[in-house]
PAVO-244616 format. One record per atom (N, C-alpha, C): residue in one letter; x, y, z; atom name. Coordinates in nm, 3 decimals, always signed. Layout:
// residues N
A, X, Y, Z, CA
...
END
This chain:
// residues 203
M, +0.829, -0.909, +1.784, N
M, +0.762, -0.921, +1.666, CA
M, +0.858, -0.915, +1.556, C
S, +0.799, -1.014, +1.478, N
S, +0.888, -1.012, +1.337, CA
S, +0.912, -0.900, +1.268, C
R, +1.049, -0.898, +1.214, N
R, +1.092, -0.819, +1.113, CA
R, +1.092, -0.803, +1.011, C
L, +1.074, -0.974, +0.964, N
L, +1.079, -1.022, +0.825, CA
L, +0.950, -1.120, +0.809, C
L, +0.911, -1.088, +0.714, N
L, +0.802, -1.205, +0.668, CA
L, +0.817, -1.261, +0.498, C
E, +0.803, -1.389, +0.536, N
E, +0.825, -1.487, +0.421, CA
E, +0.689, -1.515, +0.374, C
T, +0.705, -1.548, +0.188, N
T, +0.609, -1.598, +0.132, CA
T, +0.635, -1.723, +0.051, C
E, +0.616, -1.775, -0.045, N
E, +0.635, -1.866, -0.128, CA
E, +0.771, -1.819, -0.207, C
R, +0.720, -1.725, -0.257, N
R, +0.842, -1.642, -0.357, CA
R, +0.877, -1.504, -0.308, C
L, +0.831, -1.454, -0.183, N
L, +0.891, -1.333, -0.128, CA
L, +0.962, -1.320, -0.014, C
L, +1.024, -1.248, +0.010, N
L, +1.099, -1.200, +0.117, CA
L, +1.042, -1.053, +0.166, C
L, +0.996, -1.000, +0.271, N
L, +0.930, -0.869, +0.324, CA
L, +1.030, -0.854, +0.441, C
R, +1.099, -0.729, +0.408, N
R, +1.181, -0.682, +0.513, CA
R, +1.156, -0.520, +0.541, C
P, +1.212, -0.463, +0.620, N
P, +1.212, -0.309, +0.619, CA
P, +1.281, -0.252, +0.528, C
P, +1.245, -0.189, +0.481, N
P, +1.331, -0.066, +0.374, CA
P, +1.466, -0.045, +0.448, C
A, +1.559, -0.038, +0.333, N
A, +1.706, +0.004, +0.373, CA
A, +1.738, +0.106, +0.284, C
L, +1.827, +0.200, +0.301, N
L, +1.852, +0.266, +0.217, CA
L, +1.936, +0.253, +0.078, C
G, +1.957, +0.146, +0.103, N
G, +2.017, +0.093, -0.032, CA
G, +1.930, +0.045, -0.121, C
D, +1.790, +0.028, -0.084, N
D, +1.666, +0.028, -0.157, CA
D, +1.640, +0.170, -0.258, C
A, +1.695, +0.300, -0.182, N
A, +1.630, +0.422, -0.247, CA
A, +1.691, +0.417, -0.396, C
P, +1.794, +0.377, -0.453, N
P, +1.791, +0.364, -0.614, CA
P, +1.655, +0.303, -0.725, C
A, +1.640, +0.179, -0.646, N
A, +1.515, +0.108, -0.710, CA
A, +1.395, +0.138, -0.670, C
I, +1.359, +0.236, -0.569, N
I, +1.234, +0.267, -0.536, CA
I, +1.261, +0.416, -0.655, C
A, +1.351, +0.503, -0.643, N
A, +1.325, +0.623, -0.710, CA
A, +1.327, +0.562, -0.867, C
R, +1.365, +0.455, -0.900, N
R, +1.351, +0.406, -1.041, CA
R, +1.200, +0.353, -1.060, C
W, +1.165, +0.294, -0.965, N
W, +1.000, +0.245, -1.010, CA
W, +0.901, +0.331, -0.968, C
L, +0.913, +0.436, -0.866, N
L, +0.843, +0.556, -0.855, CA
L, +0.843, +0.667, -0.979, C
G, +0.936, +0.657, -1.012, N
G, +0.986, +0.769, -1.105, CA
G, +0.907, +0.697, -1.231, C
D, +0.843, +0.600, -1.239, N
D, +0.743, +0.568, -1.342, CA
D, +0.619, +0.643, -1.345, C
Y, +0.538, +0.720, -1.437, N
Y, +0.443, +0.788, -1.349, CA
Y, +0.321, +0.729, -1.355, C
E, +0.340, +0.589, -1.412, N
E, +0.228, +0.501, -1.423, CA
E, +0.178, +0.456, -1.293, C
V, +0.322, +0.472, -1.210, N
V, +0.306, +0.418, -1.064, CA
V, +0.271, +0.527, -0.954, C
A, +0.339, +0.601, -0.977, N
A, +0.311, +0.736, -0.911, CA
A, +0.169, +0.800, -0.894, C
K, +0.135, +0.795, -1.017, N
K, -0.032, +0.824, -1.006, CA
K, -0.108, +0.787, -0.930, C
N, -0.071, +0.676, -0.870, N
N, -0.176, +0.583, -0.781, CA
N, -0.138, +0.588, -0.656, C
M, -0.030, +0.687, -0.641, N
M, -0.009, +0.702, -0.495, CA
M, -0.054, +0.878, -0.440, C
A, -0.088, +0.876, -0.340, N
A, -0.127, +1.036, -0.319, CA
A, -0.065, +1.144, -0.288, C
S, +0.101, +1.116, -0.241, N
S, +0.158, +1.230, -0.193, CA
S, +0.304, +1.203, -0.228, C
I, +0.304, +1.147, -0.328, N
I, +0.467, +1.091, -0.398, CA
I, +0.502, +1.231, -0.522, C
P, +0.630, +1.262, -0.489, N
P, +0.606, +1.385, -0.560, CA
P, +0.648, +1.307, -0.731, C
Y, +0.636, +1.356, -0.809, N
Y, +0.686, +1.300, -0.956, CA
Y, +0.729, +1.463, -1.074, C
P, +0.861, +1.404, -1.069, N
P, +0.953, +1.285, -1.073, CA
P, +1.026, +1.286, -0.922, C
I, +1.058, +1.174, -0.874, N
I, +1.056, +1.138, -0.788, CA
I, +1.271, +1.121, -0.773, C
T, +1.332, +1.172, -0.661, N
T, +1.491, +1.175, -0.682, CA
T, +1.510, +1.048, -0.602, C
T, +1.650, +0.990, -0.599, N
T, +1.701, +0.885, -0.506, CA
T, +1.706, +0.978, -0.361, C
R, +1.729, +1.152, -0.366, N
R, +1.748, +1.178, -0.218, CA
R, +1.600, +1.169, -0.176, C
D, +1.494, +1.206, -0.234, N
D, +1.338, +1.197, -0.236, CA
D, +1.341, +1.040, -0.157, C
A, +1.391, +0.923, -0.215, N
A, +1.373, +0.794, -0.211, CA
A, +1.451, +0.781, -0.025, C
E, +1.555, +0.820, -0.036, N
E, +1.650, +0.834, +0.066, CA
E, +1.549, +0.879, +0.211, C
H, +1.511, +0.980, +0.196, N
H, +1.450, +1.065, +0.286, CA
H, +1.315, +0.968, +0.327, C
L, +1.243, +0.906, +0.245, N
L, +1.139, +0.831, +0.276, CA
L, +1.133, +0.690, +0.319, C
V, +1.282, +0.656, +0.320, N
V, +1.345, +0.527, +0.377, CA
V, +1.358, +0.560, +0.533, C
K, +1.384, +0.671, +0.544, N
K, +1.447, +0.724, +0.679, CA
K, +1.301, +0.750, +0.763, C
M, +1.226, +0.822, +0.698, N
M, +1.076, +0.871, +0.738, CA
M, +1.012, +0.718, +0.778, C
L, +1.029, +0.619, +0.701, N
L, +0.931, +0.492, +0.729, CA
L, +1.012, +0.395, +0.861, C
G, +1.134, +0.429, +0.831, N
G, +1.230, +0.378, +0.981, CA
G, +1.186, +0.425, +1.110, C
D, +1.177, +0.586, +1.096, N
D, +1.141, +0.632, +1.209, CA
D, +0.987, +0.599, +1.235, C
Q, +0.899, +0.590, +1.153, N
Q, +0.766, +0.562, +1.184, CA
Q, +0.762, +0.407, +1.230, C
R, +0.876, +0.353, +1.217, N
R, +0.853, +0.189, +1.281, CA
R, +0.874, +0.162, +1.415, C
A, +1.019, +0.284, +1.459, N
A, +1.048, +0.284, +1.590, CA
A, +0.959, +0.322, +1.678, C
K, +0.865, +0.434, +1.620, N
K, +0.779, +0.488, +1.725, CA
K, +0.642, +0.433, +1.696, C
G, +0.651, +0.297, +1.635, N
G, +0.522, +0.213, +1.626, CA
G, +0.363, +0.266, +1.561, C
E, +0.418, +0.397, +1.433, N
E, +0.328, +0.478, +1.378, CA
E, +0.313, +0.369, +1.268, C
A, +0.388, +0.280, +1.215, N
A, +0.372, +0.222, +1.088, CA
A, +0.505, +0.129, +1.034, C
Y, +0.444, +0.036, +0.999, N
Y, +0.525, -0.091, +0.955, CA
Y, +0.498, -0.127, +0.845, C
S, +0.681, -0.070, +0.752, N
S, +0.652, -0.084, +0.623, CA
S, +0.734, -0.177, +0.583, C
F, +0.761, -0.261, +0.463, N
F, +0.834, -0.372, +0.408, CA
F, +0.847, -0.370, +0.266, C
A, +0.973, -0.364, +0.268, N
A, +1.031, -0.366, +0.085, CA
A, +0.982, -0.511, +0.073, C
I, +0.966, -0.513, -0.031, N
I, +0.892, -0.656, -0.108, CA
I, +0.983, -0.706, -0.174, C
T, +1.068, -0.810, -0.201, N
T, +1.171, -0.864, -0.270, CA
T, +1.157, -0.995, -0.300, C
R, +1.194, -1.008, -0.398, N
R, +1.187, -1.175, -0.453, CA
R, +1.321, -1.257, -0.361, C
K, +1.266, -1.399, -0.282, N
K, +1.361, -1.434, -0.228, CA
K, +1.462, -1.517, -0.267, C
D, +1.442, -1.540, -0.410, N
D, +1.584, -1.586, -0.459, CA
D, +1.665, -1.492, -0.489, C
S, +1.632, -1.391, -0.538, N
S, +1.709, -1.283, -0.626, CA
S, +1.768, -1.200, -0.510, C
G, +1.681, -1.165, -0.446, N
G, +1.688, -1.014, -0.345, CA
G, +1.614, -0.914, -0.420, C
R, +1.575, -0.942, -0.522, N
R, +1.526, -0.797, -0.608, CA
R, +1.425, -0.750, -0.565, C
F, +1.428, -0.567, -0.521, N
F, +1.357, -0.497, -0.499, CA
F, +1.207, -0.494, -0.589, C
L, +1.130, -0.512, -0.565, N
L, +1.006, -0.527, -0.627, CA
L, +0.913, -0.409, -0.572, C
G, +0.890, -0.330, -0.469, N
G, +0.793, -0.244, -0.423, CA
G, +0.782, -0.234, -0.273, C
L, +0.682, -0.185, -0.195, N
L, +0.664, -0.148, -0.085, CA
L, +0.552, -0.195, -0.050, C
C, +0.526, -0.225, +0.114, N
C, +0.384, -0.229, +0.144, CA
C, +0.393, -0.207, +0.267, C
S, +0.290, -0.117, +0.355, N
S, +0.293, -0.024, +0.478, CA
S, +0.189, -0.060, +0.503, C
L, +0.169, -0.054, +0.659, N
L, +0.051, -0.050, +0.766, CA
L, +0.076, +0.070, +0.827, C
T, -0.017, +0.161, +0.831, N
T, +0.004, +0.316, +0.910, CA
T, -0.092, +0.296, +0.996, C
L, -0.070, +0.314, +1.102, N
L, -0.167, +0.359, +1.235, CA
L, -0.241, +0.496, +1.211, C
N, -0.377, +0.494, +1.217, N
N, -0.402, +0.639, +1.203, CA
N, -0.550, +0.636, +1.285, C
E, -0.558, +0.704, +1.411, N
E, -0.675, +0.677, +1.449, CA
E, -0.711, +0.576, +1.527, C
G, -0.626, +0.510, +1.554, N
G, -0.649, +0.375, +1.591, CA
G, -0.695, +0.268, +1.475, C
T, -0.699, +0.277, +1.369, N
T, -0.702, +0.211, +1.268, CA
T, -0.614, +0.184, +1.168, C
Y, -0.539, +0.016, +1.120, N
Y, -0.418, +0.023, +1.060, CA
Y, -0.495, +0.080, +0.921, C
K, -0.391, +0.139, +0.835, N
K, -0.412, +0.156, +0.689, CA
K, -0.284, +0.072, +0.609, C
L, -0.384, +0.022, +0.511, N
L, -0.297, -0.055, +0.420, CA
L, -0.250, -0.003, +0.253, C
S, -0.137, -0.016, +0.247, N
S, -0.098, +0.085, +0.133, CA
S, -0.004, -0.041, +0.053, C
Y, +0.041, -0.046, -0.062, N
Y, +0.140, -0.098, -0.143, CA
Y, +0.144, -0.032, -0.279, C
W, +0.298, -0.071, -0.340, N
W, +0.285, -0.044, -0.470, CA
W, +0.409, -0.137, -0.512, C
L, +0.419, -0.149, -0.682, N
L, +0.503, -0.249, -0.724, CA
L, +0.546, -0.167, -0.843, C
G, +0.689, -0.165, -0.891, N
G, +0.737, -0.159, -1.022, CA
G, +0.628, -0.209, -1.121, C
R, +0.620, -0.146, -1.240, N
R, +0.541, -0.172, -1.323, CA
R, +0.567, -0.317, -1.428, C
E, +0.704, -0.328, -1.375, N
E, +0.767, -0.436, -1.450, CA
E, +0.716, -0.579, -1.364, C
F, +0.678, -0.537, -1.291, N
F, +0.639, -0.666, -1.144, CA
F, +0.497, -0.690, -1.161, C
W, +0.410, -0.597, -1.205, N
W, +0.278, -0.634, -1.259, CA
W, +0.216, -0.741, -1.307, C
N, +0.104, -0.769, -1.243, N
N, +0.022, -0.896, -1.324, CA
N, +0.093, -1.028, -1.290, C
H, +0.181, -1.057, -1.208, N
H, +0.275, -1.156, -1.165, CA
H, +0.219, -1.217, -1.005, C
G, +0.115, -1.160, -0.974, N
G, +0.055, -1.221, -0.840, CA
G, +0.128, -1.147, -0.726, C
Y, +0.226, -1.060, -0.710, N
Y, +0.301, -1.031, -0.597, CA
Y, +0.217, -0.958, -0.544, C
A, +0.130, -0.873, -0.567, N
A, +0.054, -0.789, -0.478, CA
A, -0.009, -0.845, -0.394, C
T, -0.101, -0.970, -0.415, N
T, -0.170, -1.065, -0.323, CA
T, -0.118, -1.106, -0.268, C
E, +0.021, -1.167, -0.320, N
E, +0.088, -1.281, -0.216, CA
E, +0.112, -1.191, -0.106, C
A, +0.211, -1.047, -0.113, N
A, +0.284, -0.977, -0.037, CA
A, +0.148, -0.911, +0.057, C
V, +0.053, -0.871, -0.003, N
V, -0.104, -0.792, +0.070, CA
V, -0.127, -0.911, +0.182, C
K, -0.156, -1.055, +0.161, N
K, -0.197, -1.154, +0.224, CA
K, -0.105, -1.175, +0.370, C
K, +0.037, -1.149, +0.344, N
K, +0.132, -1.198, +0.455, CA
K, +0.114, -1.049, +0.532, C
V, +0.111, -0.929, +0.467, N
V, +0.106, -0.809, +0.573, CA
V, +0.001, -0.820, +0.636, C
L, -0.099, -0.856, +0.577, N
L, -0.227, -0.843, +0.672, CA
L, -0.239, -0.951, +0.776, C
S, -0.202, -1.065, +0.758, N
S, -0.142, -1.176, +0.829, CA
S, -0.072, -1.140, +0.961, C
F, +0.017, -1.047, +0.971, N
F, +0.075, -0.985, +1.037, CA
F, +0.014, -0.860, +1.135, C
A, -0.070, -0.798, +1.041, N
A, -0.174, -0.686, +1.131, CA
A, -0.252, -0.740, +1.196, C
F, -0.293, -0.856, +1.174, N
F, -0.409, -0.903, +1.251, CA
F, -0.391, -1.015, +1.394, C
R, -0.244, -1.062, +1.350, N
R, -0.189, -1.166, +1.415, CA
R, -0.073, -1.080, +1.522, C
D, -0.006, -1.030, +1.476, N
D, +0.102, -0.949, +1.532, CA
D, +0.080, -0.834, +1.624, C
L, -0.005, -0.733, +1.552, N
L, -0.028, -0.593, +1.598, CA
L, -0.176, -0.601, +1.633, C
K, -0.241, -0.715, +1.642, N
K, -0.377, -0.755, +1.692, CA
K, -0.504, -0.621, +1.629, C
A, -0.467, -0.572, +1.534, N
A, -0.559, -0.533, +1.451, CA
A, -0.684, -0.588, +1.413, C
T, -0.827, -0.472, +1.467, N
T, -0.952, -0.540, +1.430, CA
T, -1.020, -0.511, +1.301, C
E, -0.936, -0.431, +1.254, N
E, -0.973, -0.395, +1.105, CA
E, -0.860, -0.314, +1.033, C
V, -0.862, -0.340, +0.935, N
V, -0.731, -0.296, +0.800, CA
V, -0.829, -0.212, +0.667, C
Q, -0.815, -0.079, +0.670, N
Q, -0.861, +0.029, +0.592, CA
Q, -0.802, -0.012, +0.495, C
A, -0.815, +0.042, +0.389, N
A, -0.732, +0.070, +0.238, CA
A, -0.797, +0.164, +0.107, C
R, -0.732, +0.219, +0.053, N
R, -0.766, +0.319, -0.077, CA
R, -0.721, +0.295, -0.172, C
W, -0.843, +0.302, -0.281, N
W, -0.776, +0.340, -0.443, CA
W, -0.856, +0.444, -0.531, C
F, -0.724, +0.448, -0.617, N
F, -0.776, +0.590, -0.684, CA
F, -0.895, +0.497, -0.816, C
D, -0.989, +0.569, -0.846, N
D, -1.085, +0.527, -0.924, CA
D, -1.049, +0.460, -1.041, C
D, -0.934, +0.512, -1.123, N
D, -0.904, +0.480, -1.257, CA
D, -0.757, +0.370, -1.210, C
N, -0.754, +0.330, -1.084, N
N, -0.665, +0.201, -1.096, CA
N, -0.762, +0.028, -1.062, C
P, -0.834, -0.007, -1.115, N
P, -0.908, -0.102, -1.081, CA
P, -0.830, -0.252, -1.008, C
A, -0.717, -0.224, -1.094, N
A, -0.639, -0.361, -1.050, CA
A, -0.591, -0.337, -0.882, C
A, -0.602, -0.260, -0.802, N
A, -0.588, -0.234, -0.675, CA
A, -0.731, -0.267, -0.620, C
A, -0.855, -0.241, -0.692, N
A, -0.962, -0.296, -0.654, CA
A, -0.976, -0.436, -0.617, C
R, -0.924, -0.505, -0.748, N
R, -0.935, -0.670, -0.759, CA
R, -0.863, -0.710, -0.658, C
V, -0.730, -0.680, -0.623, N
V, -0.637, -0.708, -0.525, CA
V, -0.726, -0.723, -0.373, C
L, -0.763, -0.615, -0.367, N
L, -0.862, -0.579, -0.245, CA
L, -0.963, -0.695, -0.207, C
G, -1.014, -0.672, -0.329, N
G, -1.177, -0.772, -0.322, CA
G, -1.124, -0.926, -0.315, C
K, -1.057, -0.937, -0.395, N
K, -1.034, -1.123, -0.384, CA
K, -0.981, -1.176, -0.235, C
I, -0.940, -1.040, -0.141, N
I, -0.903, -1.079, -0.029, CA
I, -1.008, -1.048, +0.050, C
G, -1.107, -0.989, +0.013, N
G, -1.245, -0.995, +0.107, CA
G, -1.236, -0.856, +0.190, C
F, -1.191, -0.734, +0.138, N
F, -1.199, -0.597, +0.161, CA
F, -1.370, -0.567, +0.096, C
K, -1.450, -0.470, +0.145, N
K, -1.572, -0.437, +0.111, CA
K, -1.571, -0.291, +0.088, C
P, -1.611, -0.258, +0.042, N
P, -1.649, -0.100, +0.020, CA
P, -1.732, -0.004, +0.114, C
V, -1.641, +0.125, +0.156, N
V, -1.689, +0.182, +0.271, CA
V, -1.732, +0.270, +0.247, C
T, -1.662, +0.402, +0.142, N
T, -1.744, +0.512, +0.108, CA
T, -1.626, +0.559, -0.040, C
S, -1.695, +0.664, -0.092, N
S, -1.586, +0.740, -0.191, CA
S, -1.569, +0.909, -0.164, C
Y, -1.490, +0.914, -0.210, N
Y, -1.431, +1.078, -0.212, CA
Y, -1.341, +1.116, -0.291, C
T, -1.345, +1.273, -0.293, N
T, -1.214, +1.284, -0.392, CA
T, -1.061, +1.309, -0.327, C
R, -0.961, +1.296, -0.333, N
R, -0.831, +1.301, -0.284, CA
R, -0.723, +1.357, -0.373, C
Y, -0.623, +1.455, -0.335, N
Y, -0.523, +1.536, -0.439, CA
Y, -0.455, +1.416, -0.443, C
S, -0.397, +1.443, -0.588, N
S, -0.260, +1.323, -0.608, CA
S, -0.188, +1.434, -0.644, C
Q, -0.047, +1.441, -0.579, N
Q, +0.064, +1.506, -0.608, CA
Q, +0.105, +1.486, -0.759, C
A, +0.136, +1.355, -0.799, N
A, +0.164, +1.336, -0.932, CA
A, +0.097, +1.391, -0.997, C
R, -0.047, +1.381, -1.011, N
R, -0.129, +1.444, -1.122, CA
R, -0.171, +1.584, -1.118, C
G, -0.144, +1.665, -0.972, N
G, -0.144, +1.795, -0.939, CA
G, -0.319, +1.815, -0.984, C
E, -0.424, +1.723, -0.913, N
E, -0.545, +1.700, -0.926, CA
E, -0.586, +1.625, -0.830, C
D, -0.700, +1.666, -0.792, N
D, -0.821, +1.594, -0.725, CA
D, -0.869, +1.454, -0.839, C
V, -0.848, +1.348, -0.764, N
V, -0.904, +1.218, -0.770, CA
V, -1.009, +1.162, -0.722, C
L, -1.075, +1.079, -0.799, N
L, -1.194, +1.013, -0.715, CA
L, -1.131, +0.881, -0.636, C
C, -1.145, +0.884, -0.532, N
C, -1.095, +0.780, -0.428, CA
C, -1.206, +0.665, -0.377, C
H, -1.189, +0.554, -0.360, N
H, -1.237, +0.460, -0.271, CA
H, -1.198, +0.403, -0.168, C
R, -1.261, +0.390, -0.058, N
R, -1.192, +0.322, +0.082, CA
R, -1.272, +0.192, +0.116, C
M, -1.200, +0.109, +0.120, N
M, -1.229, -0.030, +0.153, CA
M, -1.234, -0.076, +0.331, C
A, -1.286, -0.185, +0.388, N
A, -1.240, -0.223, +0.503, CA
A, -1.214, -0.357, +0.497, C
L, -1.136, -0.447, +0.581, N
L, -1.138, -0.570, +0.618, CA
L, -1.167, -0.600, +0.766, C
P, -1.227, -0.641, +0.822, N
P, -1.240, -0.665, +0.979, CA
P, -1.181, -0.803, +0.967, C
R, -1.096, -0.830, +1.123, N
R, -0.995, -0.927, +1.122, CA
R, -1.116, -1.060, +1.125, C
E, -1.223, -1.084, +1.154, N
E, -1.305, -1.206, +1.118, CA
E, -1.372, -1.217, +0.992, C
E, -1.311, -1.145, +0.889, N
E, -1.343, -1.175, +0.742, CA
E, -1.204, -1.195, +0.662, C
F, -1.083, -1.211, +0.776, N
F, -0.981, -1.236, +0.669, CA
F, -0.947, -1.379, +0.624, C
G, -0.932, -1.446, +0.535, N
G, -0.941, -1.533, +0.499, CA
G, -1.028, -1.633, +0.424, C
R, -1.131, -1.531, +0.405, N
R, -1.277, -1.566, +0.339, CA
R, -1.263, -1.530, +0.221, C
K, -1.297, -1.576, +0.077, N
K, -1.315, -1.488, -0.033, CA
K, -1.418, -1.448, -0.048, C
R, -1.426, -1.307, -0.112, N
R, -1.578, -1.278, -0.117, CA
R, -1.524, -1.192, -0.275, C
P, -1.641, -1.235, -0.354, N
P, -1.658, -1.153, -0.477, CA
P, -1.661, -1.009, -0.456, C
L, -1.599, -0.898, -0.571, N
L, -1.586, -0.764, -0.539, CA
L, -1.693, -0.704, -0.595, C
A, -1.734, -0.643, -0.483, N
A, -1.842, -0.557, -0.500, CA
A, -1.789, -0.426, -0.599, C
T, -1.908, -0.425, -0.687, N
T, -1.892, -0.337, -0.805, CA
T, -1.957, -0.219, -0.775, C
R, -2.079, -0.214, -0.633, N
R, -2.127, -0.066, -0.648, CA
R, -2.070, +0.045, -0.559, C
R, -2.088, +0.165, -0.604, N
R, -2.048, +0.243, -0.528, CA
R, -2.082, +0.321, -0.431, C
V, -2.014, +0.390, -0.325, N
V, -2.098, +0.438, -0.244, CA
V, -2.097, +0.587, -0.233, C
P, -2.178, +0.667, -0.153, N
P, -2.191, +0.800, -0.186, CA
P, -2.063, +0.892, -0.210, C
L, -2.044, +0.983, -0.301, N
L, -1.932, +1.047, -0.319, CA
L, -1.930, +1.163, -0.176, C
Q, -1.783, +1.181, -0.122, N
Q, -1.811, +1.284, -0.003, CA
Q, -1.667, +1.363, -0.069, C
R, -1.642, +1.473, +0.010, N
R, -1.503, +1.561, -0.026, CA
R, -1.415, +1.539, +0.106, C
A, -1.301, +1.511, +0.060, N
A, -1.225, +1.453, +0.163, CA
A, -1.177, +1.603, +0.267, C
L, -1.119, +1.579, +0.362, N
L, -1.148, +1.703, +0.462, CA
L, -0.998, +1.700, +0.524, C
S, -0.939, +1.586, +0.524, N
S, -0.773, +1.660, +0.582, CA
S, -0.694, +1.528, +0.455, C
P, -0.545, +1.612, +0.465, N
P, -0.480, +1.594, +0.376, CA
P, -0.432, +1.414, +0.371, C
L, -0.407, +1.372, +0.261, N
L, -0.386, +1.213, +0.268, CA
L, -0.232, +1.193, +0.259, C
S, -0.191, +1.077, +0.332, N
S, -0.052, +1.084, +0.358, CA
S, -0.014, +0.951, +0.183, C
Y, +0.101, +0.941, +0.172, N
Y, +0.144, +0.874, +0.053, CA
Y, +0.109, +0.740, +0.094, C
S, +0.056, +0.676, +0.196, N
S, +0.034, +0.536, +0.226, CA
S, -0.105, +0.549, +0.197, C
E, -0.190, +0.600, +0.186, N
E, -0.350, +0.594, +0.137, CA
E, -0.398, +0.551, +0.030, C
C, -0.359, +0.564, -0.043, N
C, -0.388, +0.528, -0.177, CA
C, -0.260, +0.417, -0.256, C
L, -0.348, +0.304, -0.323, N
L, -0.257, +0.207, -0.387, CA
L, -0.208, +0.218, -0.554, C
G, -0.082, +0.160, -0.525, N
G, -0.038, +0.108, -0.677, CA
G, -0.069, -0.030, -0.720, C
A, -0.110, -0.094, -0.798, N
A, -0.105, -0.198, -0.827, CA
A, +0.012, -0.280, -0.939, C
END
């Protein structure tokens, strides 16, 4: 199973401890942190080091596969993209430093990680979640083919409050087919279990 994924502009690799300062810098931006569920704000370099170690342990156990999103030409760290196995289904998450928004990096990285999920991990479906005031994440998912499943509230640690969250899903047979983003909202539910950091997205 490949540890490195490549796109036209990006190299996706397992996160390393050397990424911790960049992780702390980009997640230290409230506009990024507020789009995640369990990321503390502000985040320290020590917190980031702990996160990297946790992601490495999860990969070793086959519980999650996380990739540092880096520029192929410079090696610059841009963000993270992860697949986390939960009750037999992979959950997609990603975030990018605000400096790297609106350059197509999210779509480029997510497509490659989804290819890894369906090809290498043999996933039959991948799910993703986004907070209601982060429509950029919804646009990324919609362009790739994700469709709405349900809506509910989730606690955001950075915000210190519950936030409306939407869950979307992409079956393997739909991957690669462009679909318009559905704008309908599905029935609101109350979340019954804690949300890990990997379950809502930062665009």
